[in-house]
NUTORDO-143886 format. One record per residue (C-alpha): x negated, y negated, z; residue number from 1. Coordinates in Angstrom, 2 decimals, always signed. Layout:
% residues N
{pt {X,Y,Z},NUM} ...
END
This chain:
% residues 226
{pt {-68.10,-147.51,+109.31},1} {pt {-71.87,-147.64,+109.42},2} {pt {-73.44,-151.06,+109.57},3} {pt {-74.59,-152.32,+106.21},4} {pt {-78.13,-153.69,+105.79},5} {pt {-78.29,-157.44,+105.62},6} {pt {-79.76,-159.25,+102.64},7} {pt {-82.44,-160.95,+104.67},8} {pt {-84.57,-160.32,+107.71},9} {pt {-87.57,-161.92,+109.36},10} {pt {-91.24,-161.05,+109.55},11} {pt {-93.47,-161.42,+112.66},12} {pt {-94.11,-165.05,+111.71},13} {pt {-90.34,-165.72,+111.80},14} {pt {-90.23,-166.22,+108.03},15} {pt {-86.96,-165.13,+106.41},16} {pt {-87.49,-162.34,+103.88},17} {pt {-85.11,-161.59,+101.02},18} {pt {-84.27,-158.10,+99.80},19} {pt {-86.98,-158.06,+97.11},20} {pt {-89.63,-159.28,+99.55},21} {pt {-88.57,-156.64,+102.05},22} {pt {-89.02,-153.90,+99.46},23} {pt {-92.47,-155.21,+98.59},24} {pt {-93.36,-155.42,+102.27},25} {pt {-92.25,-151.82,+102.80},26} {pt {-94.43,-150.66,+99.91},27} {pt {-97.41,-152.57,+101.27},28} {pt {-96.83,-151.20,+104.77},29} {pt {-96.58,-147.67,+103.38},30} {pt {-99.89,-148.04,+101.53},31} {pt {-101.61,-149.40,+104.63},32} {pt {-100.19,-146.65,+106.84},33} {pt {-101.14,-143.91,+104.35},34} {pt {-104.67,-145.28,+104.00},35} {pt {-104.97,-145.53,+107.76},36} {pt {-103.99,-141.88,+108.27},37} {pt {-106.26,-140.63,+105.49},38} {pt {-109.24,-142.63,+106.75},39} {pt {-108.81,-141.30,+110.28},40} {pt {-108.46,-137.68,+109.11},41} {pt {-110.90,-137.50,+106.20},42} {pt {-113.12,-140.52,+106.72},43} {pt {-113.35,-143.74,+104.75},44} {pt {-115.94,-142.53,+102.25},45} {pt {-114.09,-139.32,+101.36},46} {pt {-110.73,-141.00,+100.78},47} {pt {-109.91,-142.24,+97.28},48} {pt {-107.46,-144.84,+96.05},49} {pt {-105.72,-142.14,+94.02},50} {pt {-105.10,-140.15,+97.22},51} {pt {-103.69,-143.19,+98.99},52} {pt {-101.35,-143.98,+96.10},53} {pt {-100.26,-140.35,+95.75},54} {pt {-99.38,-140.14,+99.44},55} {pt {-96.94,-143.01,+98.97},56} {pt {-95.80,-141.64,+95.59},57} {pt {-96.82,-144.74,+93.65},58} {pt {-99.25,-145.27,+90.79},59} {pt {-102.78,-146.58,+91.05},60} {pt {-101.54,-149.63,+89.17},61} {pt {-99.02,-150.30,+91.93},62} {pt {-101.78,-150.00,+94.53},63} {pt {-103.77,-152.73,+92.78},64} {pt {-100.78,-155.07,+92.85},65} {pt {-101.20,-155.19,+96.61},66} {pt {-104.92,-154.66,+97.21},67} {pt {-108.05,-155.38,+95.20},68} {pt {-109.94,-152.35,+96.50},69} {pt {-110.15,-149.68,+99.19},70} {pt {-111.98,-152.03,+101.53},71} {pt {-109.11,-154.51,+101.52},72} {pt {-106.47,-151.92,+102.39},73} {pt {-108.72,-150.54,+105.13},74} {pt {-109.02,-153.96,+106.76},75} {pt {-105.41,-155.02,+106.17},76} {pt {-104.36,-154.24,+109.74},77} {pt {-107.18,-156.34,+111.17},78} {pt {-106.60,-159.14,+108.67},79} {pt {-102.91,-159.26,+109.62},80} {pt {-103.80,-159.35,+113.33},81} {pt {-106.25,-162.20,+112.71},82} {pt {-103.64,-164.14,+110.73},83} {pt {-101.17,-163.65,+113.58},84} {pt {-103.72,-165.04,+116.05},85} {pt {-104.25,-168.12,+113.86},86} {pt {-100.47,-168.70,+113.81},87} {pt {-100.38,-168.42,+117.61},88} {pt {-103.24,-170.88,+117.99},89} {pt {-101.56,-173.45,+115.75},90} {pt {-98.44,-173.29,+117.96},91} {pt {-100.18,-173.78,+121.31},92} {pt {-99.22,-176.92,+123.31},93} {pt {-101.43,-179.92,+122.60},94} {pt {-102.06,-180.51,+126.32},95} {pt {-103.96,-177.22,+126.69},96} {pt {-107.72,-177.48,+126.51},97} {pt {-109.35,-175.62,+123.58},98} {pt {-110.49,-172.57,+125.55},99} {pt {-107.12,-172.20,+127.28},100} {pt {-105.36,-172.40,+123.91},101} {pt {-107.57,-169.72,+122.37},102} {pt {-107.32,-167.41,+125.36},103} {pt {-103.55,-167.72,+125.45},104} {pt {-103.35,-167.18,+121.69},105} {pt {-105.39,-163.98,+121.63},106} {pt {-103.45,-162.41,+124.50},107} {pt {-100.13,-163.56,+123.00},108} {pt {-101.00,-162.06,+119.63},109} {pt {-102.03,-158.69,+121.13},110} {pt {-98.89,-158.55,+123.27},111} {pt {-96.68,-159.38,+120.30},112} {pt {-98.39,-156.87,+118.04},113} {pt {-98.01,-154.27,+120.77},114} {pt {-94.26,-154.78,+121.08},115} {pt {-91.55,-152.53,+119.70},116} {pt {-91.03,-154.96,+116.82},117} {pt {-94.65,-154.44,+115.77},118} {pt {-94.88,-150.65,+115.93},119} {pt {-95.73,-150.10,+112.25},120} {pt {-99.00,-150.16,+110.34},121} {pt {-99.62,-153.72,+111.48},122} {pt {-99.28,-152.82,+115.16},123} {pt {-101.88,-153.24,+117.85},124} {pt {-102.08,-149.45,+118.14},125} {pt {-103.15,-149.18,+114.51},126} {pt {-105.66,-151.99,+114.99},127} {pt {-107.16,-150.29,+118.03},128} {pt {-107.52,-147.00,+116.15},129} {pt {-109.39,-148.76,+113.36},130} {pt {-112.04,-150.32,+115.59},131} {pt {-114.04,-147.12,+115.84},132} {pt {-113.73,-146.50,+112.10},133} {pt {-115.01,-150.00,+111.34},134} {pt {-117.93,-149.71,+113.76},135} {pt {-118.98,-146.37,+112.28},136} {pt {-118.68,-147.40,+108.61},137} {pt {-121.40,-149.87,+107.51},138} {pt {-119.51,-151.20,+104.47},139} {pt {-116.38,-151.83,+106.53},140} {pt {-118.36,-153.39,+109.36},141} {pt {-120.06,-155.80,+106.96},142} {pt {-116.72,-156.74,+105.42},143} {pt {-115.12,-157.16,+108.84},144} {pt {-117.93,-159.48,+109.95},145} {pt {-117.37,-161.58,+106.82},146} {pt {-113.69,-161.84,+107.73},147} {pt {-114.66,-162.79,+111.27},148} {pt {-116.90,-165.58,+109.98},149} {pt {-113.99,-166.94,+107.95},150} {pt {-111.74,-166.78,+111.00},151} {pt {-114.33,-168.75,+112.98},152} {pt {-114.25,-171.41,+110.27},153} {pt {-110.46,-171.63,+110.54},154} {pt {-110.59,-171.82,+114.33},155} {pt {-113.21,-174.59,+114.09},156} {pt {-110.92,-176.65,+111.85},157} {pt {-107.89,-176.09,+114.11},158} {pt {-109.79,-177.05,+117.27},159} {pt {-111.20,-180.17,+115.62},160} {pt {-107.73,-181.23,+114.47},161} {pt {-106.26,-180.62,+117.94},162} {pt {-108.93,-182.75,+119.60},163} {pt {-109.24,-185.41,+116.88},164} {pt {-112.88,-184.55,+116.18},165} {pt {-115.05,-184.33,+113.08},166} {pt {-116.36,-180.72,+113.00},167} {pt {-119.32,-181.81,+110.88},168} {pt {-120.72,-184.31,+113.38},169} {pt {-119.36,-182.79,+116.60},170} {pt {-120.72,-179.32,+117.36},171} {pt {-118.21,-178.40,+120.05},172} {pt {-115.44,-176.94,+117.85},173} {pt {-117.88,-174.78,+115.89},174} {pt {-119.77,-173.72,+119.00},175} {pt {-116.63,-172.76,+120.92},176} {pt {-115.23,-170.87,+117.93},177} {pt {-118.45,-168.85,+117.71},178} {pt {-118.47,-168.11,+121.46},179} {pt {-114.82,-167.10,+121.30},180} {pt {-115.53,-164.73,+118.40},181} {pt {-118.35,-163.14,+120.37},182} {pt {-116.11,-162.60,+123.42},183} {pt {-113.42,-160.93,+121.31},184} {pt {-115.95,-158.71,+119.52},185} {pt {-117.48,-157.63,+122.84},186} {pt {-113.98,-156.81,+124.08},187} {pt {-113.44,-154.63,+121.01},188} {pt {-116.75,-152.85,+121.55},189} {pt {-115.93,-152.30,+125.22},190} {pt {-112.61,-150.76,+124.24},191} {pt {-114.23,-148.25,+121.89},192} {pt {-116.46,-147.02,+124.72},193} {pt {-113.83,-147.08,+127.50},194} {pt {-111.77,-143.86,+127.57},195} {pt {-109.54,-145.21,+130.35},196} {pt {-108.60,-148.22,+128.21},197} {pt {-107.69,-145.88,+125.34},198} {pt {-105.12,-144.15,+127.54},199} {pt {-103.21,-147.34,+128.33},200} {pt {-103.27,-148.57,+124.72},201} {pt {-102.57,-152.26,+124.04},202} {pt {-102.45,-153.14,+127.74},203} {pt {-105.98,-151.79,+128.08},204} {pt {-107.17,-154.02,+125.25},205} {pt {-105.51,-157.08,+126.77},206} {pt {-107.04,-156.30,+130.18},207} {pt {-110.50,-156.05,+128.60},208} {pt {-110.06,-159.38,+126.82},209} {pt {-108.94,-161.05,+130.05},210} {pt {-111.89,-159.57,+131.95},211} {pt {-114.37,-160.81,+129.35},212} {pt {-112.89,-164.31,+129.39},213} {pt {-113.00,-164.34,+133.20},214} {pt {-116.76,-163.82,+132.97},215} {pt {-117.35,-166.45,+130.29},216} {pt {-117.50,-169.48,+132.60},217} {pt {-119.80,-167.87,+135.19},218} {pt {-122.03,-166.47,+132.43},219} {pt {-122.47,-169.88,+130.80},220} {pt {-122.69,-172.17,+133.80},221} {pt {-122.89,-170.09,+136.97},222} {pt {-125.87,-168.72,+138.85},223} {pt {-126.61,-165.08,+138.05},224} {pt {-128.49,-164.54,+141.31},225} {pt {-126.74,-163.66,+144.51},226} 
END
């Protein structure tokens, strides 16, 4: 006898999902995946919400239950990856210094999203494919930068809480969050221009992130002259 589906499963954040939630998640994933494919084939500007909905065989009304607009569905993969990073950062051991915690969190999140369990529309592969689309689409780039600014705010709050600091009077959490965001963005830009990194997929992205972090200390405090 074939195995019967269980009534509950878990999401990447280890949250138990009931049958109804799983169905909703599948619909959302299908919309994101369809939008992703259409954007990559036809371009963001030429793709309509009606086309995305039709690909999944749902109504426009159903689309708007999950996303406010085309921009939101386009950035859903990146937003999910950013949320996963925030979860990782919140779980890091208290004895780690702030930079160690952030570095470990970003590599952990990319490795997890690149695993077999994360091979769907929210996977690291999908996120990597979207980088070039975002960079070449002004409206998406502007929206992505707004999301990045919000993530920096969240990171600032988390770092301040970890260290028992007031982020209003102590500049260190905000400053480190901004520097961290710049390192990650430069890693993304390096990936889009590095054909060799493309060929090794998620591992290439992780290697680029590690290489950029390795250079952070020397760039900030080391001598640039040999």
